[in-house]
N, C-alpha and C positions, 0 to 999 in steps of 0.2 A: 501377406509378406512378413515373415520374421524379422526382427530387428537384430542386428549384429552386436553380439556382446562385446562391450569395450573392455579392455583390461584397465583397471584401475589400482595403481600400486597403493593408494591412499587406503581403500577398502580392504586390501589385504593386510595392512599394517595392523598389529594389536592396538586397540585402544588405550592400553595401560601403558605404552611404550613412552618414554621420556629421553629427553636428550640435553645438550647443553644449549637449548634456545630459550632457556629461561622458565620453562614450563614447571609445575609442581613435580616434587619427588613424592607424591603422595600426600594429600592434605590432611590425612587421618580423621575427616570428618565429612563435613558436607562438600558437594563438589562446586567449584569454582567456575561460574559460567561467565564468559565475556561476550556480551551481546554488542555486535558492532552495526552501526547503523550510519546514515548520510542524511542531513537536513535538506530535504528536496520537498517543499511544502511541509506537511506535518505526518503524511501517512507512514513513511518508513521509521520515523521517530515513533510514531504511536505503537505501531506494531512491535517496537523493540521495548518499550515500556510495558506494553500488555504482557508480552512473552515472559520478561523479568518478573513480573508481578505474579504470573502464575507459577513460575518455577520457584520464586521465594516461597509461596504457600507449601510447596512441596520440600521445603529445607535446603533450596540451594542458595550459594552465596553469589549474587549477580551484580554486575557492573555494565550500564549501559553507556556506551563512549561514541561519539560522532566521530567516524574516521576521517572526515574531511576537515576536521580541527588538529592537523598534525599528522596525521595517520596515512594519508595518501600524497604527500608532498604538497607543493603549491599549484602545479599546473593542472592536475586533475580536478581539484575543487574548483578552479575558475570554469572550465568546460563543463563540468558535471553539475555545477549549483550555480554560480554566477552568470554565465553566459546563457544557461538554460532558463534560468528566470526572465531574462531580458527577452529570449526568443519567444517564450510563451505570452508575455505582454504586449509585444510589440511587433513580433514577426513569426507567428504560430507556424506559417507555411514552411520556414527555413529548417524548424525543428523536425516536421513532418518529413521533408527531404532527408535530412540527416538520419533519422530513424529507419527510412527505407533502406539507406545505403547500408547502414551497419547492421541491420537485422536480416535482410533479404539476400545481400550478396557476400557469399562464402570468404572471398580474399579480404573485403573490408572488416569482416568480423574477426579474421584471423588478426588482422592490424591493430584492431581495437584491443583484442585480448592481448597482444605482444606490447601495446603502448601502455596498458595499465599496468602490467606485470613489470615493465622496466621502470616506469615512474614511480611507482607505488610499493614495491616490494620490500625495500630497505625501509623505508619510514614506518611501514606497516609492522614489520616484524620488531622493529624497536617497541612501538606502542604495545605489542602482544607481551613482550619481555617483560614490560613495567608491571604488567596486570598478573602474569603467571597464572594462567587458566587452566582448567582441566578439560574444558570444551569451550569451543567459539561458535557463535551464532551469528549469521549475517542477515540482514533484512533488505539488502540493496545490491543489485547486480554488479555495480563496479567494484564493490567489496569483495563480493563473491570470486570475480575473476582473479584477484590479488591473491586472495587466500587459497584459490584453487591451485594457483601457479606455485606457491609456496610449498603446498602439500605434495604435489605431483614432483617437486625437484627435491624433496626431502629437507627442506628447510624448515618445516613445521610439523611437528611430531605428536599433536593432539588433534582428536577428531573436529571435523567442521561441519556445521549444518548450516544449511541455506533455507531460509523461508521465502516463499514466492507468494505475495499476495494479490498479484494481479490475476485477471482471469485469460488476458489475453498473454499468453506465456510465450515471449520471444527467445531466440536461442541464448542471448546473453544473460539471461537469468540463470543459466545451468552451466556446470563446469565439471569436467572429467574428473578433476582432483578432488572434488568435494564427497566427504562420506555419504550424505544425505540431504537429499531435498524435500522440503515440506510443501505441498501443494495444498489447494483448498476445494478440490473437486476431483473426482475419479477420472473424469475425461481429461484431466491436464497431465496425467501420468505419462501418456505417451510422447508429449513434447519434450519433458525433461530426458526421458530414457533414449530419444534419438540423439542427444548431444551427449549425455553422462554414461549411458549404459543400462542394460536391464538390471532392476532391482536398486536403482540410484534414488527412487523417490517414493514417498508415503503419503497418504493423505491424512490431513490433521484438521481438526476443527478449526473454524475461523480463528485467527490470531487477533482477538479483541480483548480490551481489558475486561475483566471478571464482573465489573457492574453491570455490563450488558447483558449478563446472563441472570441477574437478579430479577424475579418477577415483579413487574410494574404494570398495573392497569392503565388504559388510556385516561379514564377519569381521573385517577390519582396524579398521574403525570401532569396534566392539565392545571389540576389543582396546585401542585407544586410550582408550576410555571406561571402561574396567575392568568391562565388562557382560558376563554370561554370554554364551557363543557360541551356545548352544542356546535354544529357546524362543522363543516370540512377544514382541515389544517394541513398545510403542505409546508414542507422544509425545502428550501432550495439552498445547496451547497456547491462552493466553488473551490472545495478543499483548501488546504492550509495557506495557499499563495493567493486565492480568491481569483482563479483563472477560468478561461471558456466563457460561453456566452449566458453569463449568470444575469444581466439585466434583461436580457430578452426573455428568460426563462421566467422572471418576477412578473414581467408585463404580461405574458401570456397566463399565466396562473391566475393573476387579480381579473382577468378577463371573464375566469368563470364564477358566475354568481355565487354570493354566499361563502366563498373560499377565501379563508385568512393564510397569509404567507408570511413565514419567518426564514429570512434570507441570511446565510452566514457566510461573510467575506473573508475569514480567517485573519490572516496577517496583513491584508491589503488595505492599510489604511486609505488611501486614496479612492479605491474601488467603494469603501464603505461610506466614505464621506459624500461622494458623488449620488449614491442610490439613496443616502438619508435625505439628500436636497431633492432628489427628483420624486421620491414618495412619501414626502414631509406630510402632505395633506391627505393622503390614503390611510383611513382608519384601519384597512384590513391588511396592512402591510407593515412588518416590522424588520429592521435591519439592524444586525450586530456584527461585532468583528469575533476575533478568536474567542471562542467558548469552552468551558469545560462541563457544560450540561447537554452534551449531545445524547447522552443516554435517556434523559429524561424527555428531551425534544423528539427522538426517535420514537419513544413509547407513546408520545401524545400524539404524534402526527398520523394521517391517513396515508401519506405518502411521501417519500423522498425524491426530489429530483437532484440528480447529481450531474456535475459538469466535468469530473476529473475521473470518475470510476476506480476511486482508490480504496483506501481502507473504510472509509465512511459507508460505502455499500455494505462491506462486510458486517460492519455495526449494525447497519438496518436490517439486513437479512437475519442476523442474530436475534435482534428485537422483534422480528415478525412484521417490519414494516415494508410496505411495497417500494420498489425502486424503478425509477424511470429515470433513463440516462438521456440527457439532451444537451447540445452544444459544447461537446468534448473537443478540445483542441487536436490538431492532426498528430498522429503518432501512436504510443502505446494506449492513450486513453480511448481512441478511437476502436482499436483491436480489442480493448476490454469490453467497450460496450458491445460490440458484435457477439463476443463470446458469453457475456451475461445473457443477452437475448437469445442466443442459440442454445443455451442450457436450461433455457426456462426459468432463470432465476429472477430474471426482470425485464423490463419492456425498454426499448430504445426509441425515441422520437427523433426522426431525422428533419422535421419542420415545426415551425410554430404552431401550425394546423394541426398536425399529428399529436403534438403535445397537448394542446387543447381537447382534442377527442378523448385522449386518454384520461385527462383529469375529469370530464364529464362523465367519464365510465366509472369514477371511483364512487359515485352514488350508489351504484348497483352492485358494487363488488362485495363479496363476503370477507370478514376480518381473516388476517392471516395468523397462523401460529409461526414460530420461528422456522425459517426456512434451511438454514445451514447448521 
């Protein structure tokens, strides 16, 4: 069945158009790019910084700004970040229910878009005027929704690009007012076009920091990290907030003989302390908090066990590291886990026994080249 082409006034408007919304009257040089993100874990911010780093290599002038810090009012940050953090740690089922309602039910999606536009349009427009960009890039669906609304209503006259770093692309990632959506795999194009119209999306290579593309052998990476050159190494990641069934993943991995585990707990200091205490006597296990050495860790590892299915998976696939998803909390992470497995980019384990079986299979697996 052919998808109906949706009319999008934003894409008809010339990209050089400027108005009294505070945008540049022509910079006379490098393009000014405003990259808007939202601090929910580390993934959205990591993608924003990676994109800015790559654009700067091509001569753009980039500013990375957290829209939750004064750009979306007070109510949106509370629900999008603060309440969400508590849900994931203490009542993940409630986020799963919320996710189902707002992504699967059309009236609820319309209400979500309306509420975001109502609460966020004015403060976000003020933030944009302060930066006077030539192009705006969003790495978060809530920000994308507000930008799309501003664009459609003629209150924003510069092009807007939305990056979609999830493999499970729910409808709120897309907006008909956005000029272009960037997805990480060709199979995801249709999900965006159903919402935003034919031609509204393009495939981009994974949005990861350029250092993940610098060749680094497994032996050299282990040497840099002071890790044994022999034996199987598994990295377990719970994302920037250290959520999901991280402890179970570590316990399961350590049941596989001769397997060394490095667990990344992100900024979840409580989880870090608990796991350090639990595995203090385990020589094959190491627990660290937030780290800037993921590039080396993923180059050194035989596999990544990821519990959030975020940008860390893109980094692993770029590095050529196998991805196994396990223990993802309800909501978009589980959708992304299923999509990752369906696309053949990784494997999803839905029980500890299945995870253990996959880890045993690594001994016979051939080394991977970069997947994406």
